[in-house]
C-alpha positions in Angstrom: 19.9 -34.6 27.4 20.3 -38.0 26.0 22.0 -40.1 23.4 19.7 -41.1 20.1 19.3 -44.4 19.6 21.7 -45.9 16.9 23.7 -42.5 17.2 26.8 -41.6 19.3 26.2 -37.8 19.6 24.6 -36.7 22.4 21.2 -34.9 21.8 20.1 -31.3 22.2 16.3 -30.3 21.9 14.8 -26.9 20.5 11.6 -26.1 19.4 10.5 -23.7 16.4 7.3 -23.1 14.9 8.5 -19.9 12.8 9.4 -21.3 9.2 11.4 -18.2 8.2 13.6 -19.2 11.8 14.0 -22.8 10.6 15.0 -21.8 7.1 17.6 -19.6 8.9 18.9 -22.3 10.9 19.1 -24.7 7.7 21.0 -21.9 5.6 23.3 -21.2 8.8 24.0 -25.1 8.9 24.8 -25.3 5.1 27.2 -22.8 5.6 28.7 -24.3 8.7 27.9 -21.0 10.8 27.3 -20.0 14.3 23.9 -19.4 15.5 22.8 -18.6 19.1 19.7 -21.3 19.9 17.4 -21.7 22.5 17.7 -25.0 23.8 15.4 -27.1 26.2 18.1 -28.0 28.1 22.0 -27.0 28.4 24.4 -29.0 27.0 26.7 -31.3 29.7 29.7 -32.0 27.4 32.2 -31.0 24.8 32.1 -31.8 21.2 29.8 -32.6 18.4 26.1 -33.1 19.2 22.9 -34.2 17.3 20.2 -31.2 17.6 16.7 -32.0 17.0 14.4 -29.1 16.1 10.8 -29.8 16.5 7.6 -28.0 15.9 3.6 -29.2 16.4 2.6 -30.8 13.0 5.8 -30.7 11.3 8.6 -33.4 10.8 11.8 -33.1 13.4 14.8 -31.6 11.8 18.3 -32.9 12.9 21.4 -30.9 12.6 24.9 -31.4 14.1 26.0 -28.9 16.3 28.9 -27.9 18.7 29.0 -25.3 21.7 31.5 -22.7 20.5 31.3 -20.3 23.7 29.7 -19.8 26.9 26.0 -19.1 27.1 24.4 -15.6 27.0 20.9 -14.5 28.1 19.9 -15.4 24.5 20.8 -18.9 24.3 23.8 -21.4 23.4 26.3 -20.4 20.4 26.4 -23.4 18.2 28.2 -24.0 15.4 25.9 -26.2 13.2 26.3 -28.1 10.1 23.7 -30.5 8.3 23.1 -33.7 9.7 22.8 -36.8 7.3 22.0 -40.4 8.3 25.6 -41.2 7.7 26.6 -38.2 9.4 30.3 -36.8 8.8 32.0 -38.1 11.8 35.1 -36.3 10.5 33.5 -33.0 10.5 34.9 -30.7 12.7 34.6 -26.6 13.7 37.4 -24.1 12.4 40.4 -25.0 14.7 40.4 -21.0 15.4 37.1 -21.4 17.0 37.5 -24.5 19.0 35.3 -25.0 22.2 35.5 -22.9 24.9 36.6 -24.9 28.1 34.3 -23.1 30.8 31.1 -24.5 28.9 30.5 -28.3 28.8 29.3 -29.0 32.7 25.8 -29.5 34.1 26.2 -26.1 36.2 26.9 -23.7 33.3 29.4 -20.9 34.5 28.4 -17.3 34.8 30.0 -15.0 32.1 33.4 -13.8 33.4 33.4 -10.1 33.9 36.7 -9.8 35.7 38.8 -9.6 32.5 37.6 -7.7 29.6 39.6 -10.0 27.3 38.2 -13.0 28.4 35.7 -15.3 26.4 33.0 -13.7 28.2 33.4 -10.4 25.9 33.0 -12.3 23.0 29.3 -13.4 24.2 28.8 -9.7 25.8 29.4 -8.5 21.9 27.2 -11.6 20.3 24.6 -10.3 22.6 24.6 -6.8 21.3 25.7 -7.1 17.9 23.3 -10.1 17.0 20.0 -10.1 15.3 16.9 -12.0 16.7 14.7 -13.9 14.2 12.1 -16.1 15.6 14.0 -17.0 18.7 17.5 -17.8 16.9 20.0 -15.1 17.4 22.7 -14.6 14.3 26.1 -13.2 15.6 27.3 -10.5 13.6 30.7 -10.1 15.8 32.3 -10.8 18.9 35.2 -12.9 17.4 32.8 -15.3 15.9 32.0 -15.9 12.1 29.0 -13.5 10.9 26.2 -15.3 9.5 24.9 -12.0 7.8 27.3 -9.2 7.9 27.1 -7.9 4.6 25.7 -4.6 3.6 23.0 -4.4 0.9 24.5 -2.7 -2.3 24.1 -3.2 -5.8 26.6 -5.4 -6.7 24.8 -8.1 -4.2 21.4 -7.3 -5.7 22.9 -7.6 -9.1 24.1 -11.3 -8.0 20.8 -12.0 -6.7 19.1 -11.3 -10.0 21.1 -13.7 -11.8 21.2 -16.4 -8.8 19.1 -19.3 -10.5 20.0 -22.0 -7.9 16.7 -22.1 -5.7 18.7 -23.6 -2.7 21.4 -20.8 -2.9 18.7 -18.3 -3.3 16.8 -19.0 -0.4 19.9 -19.1 1.7 20.9 -15.3 0.4 17.1 -14.0 0.5 17.4 -15.0 4.3 20.6 -13.4 4.9 18.9 -10.2 3.0 16.5 -9.8 5.5 18.3 -8.1 8.6 20.0 -5.7 6.0 16.8 -4.8 4.8 15.6 -4.0 8.4 18.5 -1.9 8.7 17.5 0.1 5.6 14.3 0.7 7.1 15.9 2.1 10.2 17.6 4.5 8.7 15.2 5.6 5.9 17.3 4.6 3.1 14.5 4.7 0.4 16.9 4.4 -2.6 18.2 1.0 -1.7 15.1 -0.2 -0.5 13.3 0.5 -4.2 16.4 -1.4 -5.4 15.7 -4.3 -3.3 11.9 -4.2 -4.0 13.0 -3.8 -8.3 15.2 -6.7 -7.9 12.7 -8.9 -6.1 9.8 -8.0 -8.5 12.0 -8.5 -11.7 12.3 -12.3 -10.2 9.0 -12.5 -9.6 8.1 -11.7 -13.4 10.8 -13.7 -14.7 10.5 -17.1 -12.9 8.1 -19.1 -14.7 8.1 -21.8 -11.8 7.5 -21.4 -8.1 11.1 -21.8 -7.3 12.6 -18.4 -6.2 9.4 -16.8 -6.6 8.4 -18.1 -3.0 11.5 -16.5 -1.5 11.5 -13.0 -3.3 7.9 -12.8 -2.4 9.0 -13.2 1.7 11.4 -10.5 1.3 8.6 -8.5 0.0 6.2 -9.4 2.8 8.6 -8.6 5.0 8.5 -4.7 4.1 4.8 -4.6 4.5 4.7 -3.6 8.1 3.2 -0.3 9.0 5.6 0.5 12.1 8.6 0.3 9.5 7.3 2.8 7.4 6.6 5.7 9.8 10.0 7.8 8.8 8.9 7.1 5.0 5.5 8.5 5.6 6.6 11.5 7.8 9.2 12.5 4.8 6.4 12.1 2.4 4.0 14.3 4.3 6.3 16.7 6.0 8.9 17.7 3.8 8.8 20.6 1.8 10.4 19.0 -1.2 8.3 16.7 -3.2 8.9 13.0 -2.2 11.4 11.1 -4.5 10.6 8.6 -6.9 12.4 6.0 -4.4 10.3 7.0 -1.5 7.0 6.8 -3.7 8.0 3.3 -4.7 8.8 2.1 -1.3 5.3 3.2 -0.2 3.3 1.9 -3.1 5.3 -1.6 -3.1 4.0 -1.8 0.8 0.6 -1.6 -0.1 -2.0 -1.8 2.7 0.8 -1.4 5.2 1.2 2.1 3.4 -2.3 3.1 3.5 -2.2 2.1 7.4 0.8 4.1 8.0 -0.2 7.1 5.8 -3.4 7.3 7.6 -1.5 7.5 10.9 0.8 9.9 9.3 -2.4 12.2 8.5 -3.0 13.0 12.2 0.4 13.9 12.4 0.6 16.3 9.5 -2.4 18.5 9.0 -0.9 21.5 6.5 -2.4 22.2 2.9 0.8 20.5 1.5 0.4 17.5 3.5 -3.4 17.0 2.9 -2.9 17.4 -0.9 -0.2 14.6 -0.8 -1.7 12.1 1.3 -4.6 12.2 -1.1 -2.3 11.7 -4.2 -0.7 8.7 -2.2 -3.6 7.1 -1.4 -5.2 7.1 -4.6 -2.0 6.0 -6.2 -2.0 2.9 -3.9 -5.5 1.6 -5.6 -7.7 -1.1 -3.8 -5.1 -1.6 -1.5 -5.8 1.5 0.2 -9.4 0.6 0.8 -9.2 -1.3 4.3 -7.3 1.4 5.6 -9.5 4.2 4.6 -12.3 2.2 5.6 -10.8 1.6 9.2 -9.9 5.3 9.6 -13.3 6.4 8.4 -15.1 4.2 10.7 -12.6 5.5 13.7 -13.9 8.8 13.1 -17.7 7.7 13.2 -16.9 5.9 16.5 -15.6 9.4 17.9 -18.4 11.2 16.7 -16.4 13.0 14.0 -18.7 12.9 10.9 -17.2 15.8 9.2 -14.2 18.2 8.9 -10.8 18.0 7.1 -9.7 14.8 8.0 -12.9 13.0 7.0 -13.1 15.0 4.0 -9.4 13.8 3.3 -10.0 10.3 4.0 -13.3 10.6 1.6 -11.0 12.0 -1.4 -8.3 9.7 -1.0 -10.7 6.8 -2.1 -9.4 5.2 -4.9 -11.7 4.9 -8.0 -12.7 1.2 -7.5 -15.7 -0.8 -6.5 -15.7 -1.7 -2.5 -19.2 -2.9 -0.9 -17.7 -2.3 2.6 -16.0 1.1 2.2 -19.5 2.3 0.3 -21.2 1.4 3.6 -19.0 3.2 5.5 -19.4 6.3 3.3 -23.5 5.9 3.1 -22.9 6.1 7.0 -21.5 9.5 6.4 -24.4 10.8 4.1 -27.2 10.3 7.3 -27.1 12.6 10.0 -26.4 15.8 8.1 -22.5 16.4 7.7 -21.3 19.9 6.5 -22.0 20.4 2.6 -18.3 20.0 1.8 -18.3 16.2 3.4 -21.6 15.3 1.6 -20.1 16.9 -1.4 -17.0 14.6 -0.7 -19.2 11.4 0.0 -21.4 11.8 -3.3 -18.0 12.1 -5.2 -17.1 8.5 -4.6 -20.2 6.8 -3.4 -21.1 6.2 -7.5 -17.6 4.1 -8.2 -17.9 2.5 -4.6 -21.4 1.2 -5.1 -22.4 1.3 -8.5 -26.0 1.4 -9.4 -27.1 0.8 -5.9 -26.0 4.7 -5.2 -28.4 6.2 -7.7 -31.2 7.1 -5.1 -28.8 9.0 -3.1 -27.1 11.0 -5.9 -30.7 11.8 -7.5 -32.1 12.9 -3.8 -28.9 15.2 -3.6 -30.0 17.2 -6.9 -32.5 19.1 -4.3 -30.1 19.8 -1.8 -29.6 23.6 -1.1 -25.9 23.8 -1.5 -24.8 24.0 -4.9 -21.5 22.3 -4.3 -23.4 19.2 -3.3 -25.8 19.4 -6.3 -22.5 19.6 -8.7 -21.3 16.5 -7.0 -24.6 14.6 -7.5 -24.6 15.7 -11.2 -21.3 14.4 -11.4 -22.2 11.0 -9.9 -25.4 10.7 -12.3 -23.0 10.8 -15.3 -20.5 8.3 -13.8 -23.6 6.2 -13.1 -24.7 6.8 -16.5 -28.1 7.2 -14.9 -29.5 10.5 -16.6 -33.1 9.2 -17.2 -36.3 11.0 -17.5 -36.8 11.6 -13.8 -33.0 13.1 -13.5 -33.8 15.3 -16.7 -36.8 16.6 -15.0 -34.8 17.4 -11.9 -31.9 18.9 -14.0 -34.3 21.1 -16.1 -34.8 24.3 -13.9 -30.8 24.3 -13.7 -30.1 23.9 -17.2 -32.9 26.5 -18.2 -31.9 29.0 -15.9 -35.4 29.1 -13.8 -33.5 27.9 -10.7 -30.4 30.2 -9.3 -27.4 28.4 -10.3 -23.8 29.3 -10.8 -22.7 29.1 -14.3 -20.5 26.1 -13.5 -23.6 24.1 -12.3 -25.0 25.2 -15.5 -22.6 23.7 -17.6 -22.3 20.4 -15.6 -26.1 20.1 -15.5 -26.3 21.0 -19.4 -23.6 18.4 -20.2 -25.5 15.7 -17.8 -28.6 15.7 -20.3 -26.5 15.8 -23.3 -25.7 12.1 -22.2 -29.3 11.3 -21.4 -30.3 7.9 -21.8 -32.1 6.7 -24.9 -35.5 6.8 -23.0 -35.1 10.3 -22.0 -33.3 11.8 -25.0 -36.5 13.4 -26.3 -37.1 15.3 -23.3 -33.7 16.4 -22.6 -33.4 17.7 -26.1 -36.7 19.8 -25.4 -34.8 21.3 -22.2 -31.6 22.0 -24.1 -33.8 23.6 -26.8 -35.1 26.0 -24.4 -31.8 26.7 -22.5 -30.2 27.6 -26.0 -33.3 29.9 -27.1 -32.9 31.7 -23.5 -29.2 32.0 -24.1 -30.1 33.8 -27.4 -32.3 36.4 -25.4 -29.7 36.5 -22.8 -27.3 37.9 -25.5 -29.7 40.7 -26.6 -30.3 41.4 -22.9 -33.8 40.5 -22.9 -33.4 38.1 -19.7 -30.9 40.4 -18.2 -27.7 39.1 -18.3 -25.3 37.7 -21.0 -24.5 33.9 -20.3 -20.8 32.8 -20.5 -19.1 31.1 -23.4 -18.6 28.2 -21.8 -22.4 27.6 -21.2 -23.1 28.3 -24.9 -20.8 25.8 -26.1 -22.3 23.0 -23.7 -25.9 24.0 -24.9 -24.8 23.5 -28.4 -23.1 20.5 -27.6 -26.3 19.1 -26.0 -28.4 20.0 -28.8 -26.3 18.0 -31.4 -25.9 15.2 -29.0 -29.3 14.7 -28.7 -30.1 14.7 -32.3 -32.3 17.9 -32.6 -33.8 18.8 -36.2 -31.3 20.1 -38.6 -33.0 23.9 -38.4 -31.2 24.0 -35.4 -27.6 24.5 -37.1 -28.3 27.6 -38.7 -29.2 28.6 -35.1 -25.7 27.5 -33.8 -24.0 29.1 -36.9 -25.4 32.4 -36.0 -24.6 32.4 -32.7 -21.0 31.8 -33.7 -21.2 34.4 -35.7 -21.9 36.9 -32.9 -19.7 35.5 -30.3 -16.3 36.2 -29.1 -13.1 34.3 -31.4 -12.6 31.4 -28.6 -16.6 30.9 -28.7 -16.8 31.0 -32.2 -14.1 28.6 -32.9 -15.5 26.0 -30.5 -18.8 26.1 -32.1 -17.9 26.0 -35.2 -15.5 22.9 -34.1 -18.8 21.1 -32.8 -20.5 21.6 -36.4 -17.7 20.3 -38.0 -18.0 16.8 -36.3 -19.3 14.0 -37.9 -22.8 13.0 -36.9 
């Protein structure tokens, strides 16, 4: 330790690269509080010192510092104050905390253990109750002034919401971090939701960059997957639906929540957990993409190309374009996974890849599994890609030539109703043949009676494709010979403006 040129105070040196920790140091100094600091060399005298904190590429910061207790394993307890060129030489620590006589020698004494009421117990309590942040320790007990002892409540949050002084808000936001961590530790979604609401309100209302920087840091502190484990377990593992507060915490933490939910899905496998996982991931929107893509890549890496987990990850993909996630989904289409996995992949690929997904969707129309074909038909509609080639491939399904479920026939009929302009003539011809075949089915000529839903879909396709007006009497005739619900639906179609 040496004296600073032109300054009467002995010098203490510390290094700190963490900007949040440096802000903590400034906040404690403004409040004349106590902080445990890791020094490069021990103080050798009592009284005031000049503490210089340096970091590569940053200017050195100076503070007045006075040792107030024997050192602990984490460093040296120092009472701090701001340092100015004209330092307040009259400043002294609070009388009740004066310096500890055993300190201030070249060989620092060990902590005393023979007397539990000695100053050593203060340091022991400090080490146990302090909160570590970037190398500093914020004392919370042990006879020293607590820098952050306040628990989060709605009153404090209300004060923060109206605290417009940037320096004061910065100090308060730093003080908020440790109790926010405690809320995570005890799984208090209600108060965390209130913290989020307060910080988000400040972000919306501040027109400049004053408080937003510090409010944003509080929110970023929450985005740690390891802090969200208990919240994910509560969301996926409880018999009760997740509370609004719990959902709020998970949705606010975005990509961190996506990562934590993907890990939680491995722990929770029942039907309720699977449904909640899918719903929450989709609610996260684009923020879930990276986590889902990583989880799917992990499945591919271990040779898991199909199964419940893979399908849940696919179904959890939100409706948003994403090139990288689409590439992973395409990998699952190559190599023959189960039909249910193929269906799940086809359901999301059109949104992820847009027009690039068309060859995969069109090729799937010939798949032997009807669930895959149904997913492909829906994909064509998402892409608005029902062209002449698509109409020709759908024709056997629409007209009933190929064996198909009623659901599949309805989907195919609705698809050709949205045919592209160049394919409308072909689509209208297919729809007319299907409608005529339906009429014969009702009389038993083709061996069965088709559903009312299919009849309505066929009529809708005819009217959407602009077939000649001569078809209207045929639809009216069909309506007259149909059950009430089908008749009402058909007549509603006829009353719509063309």
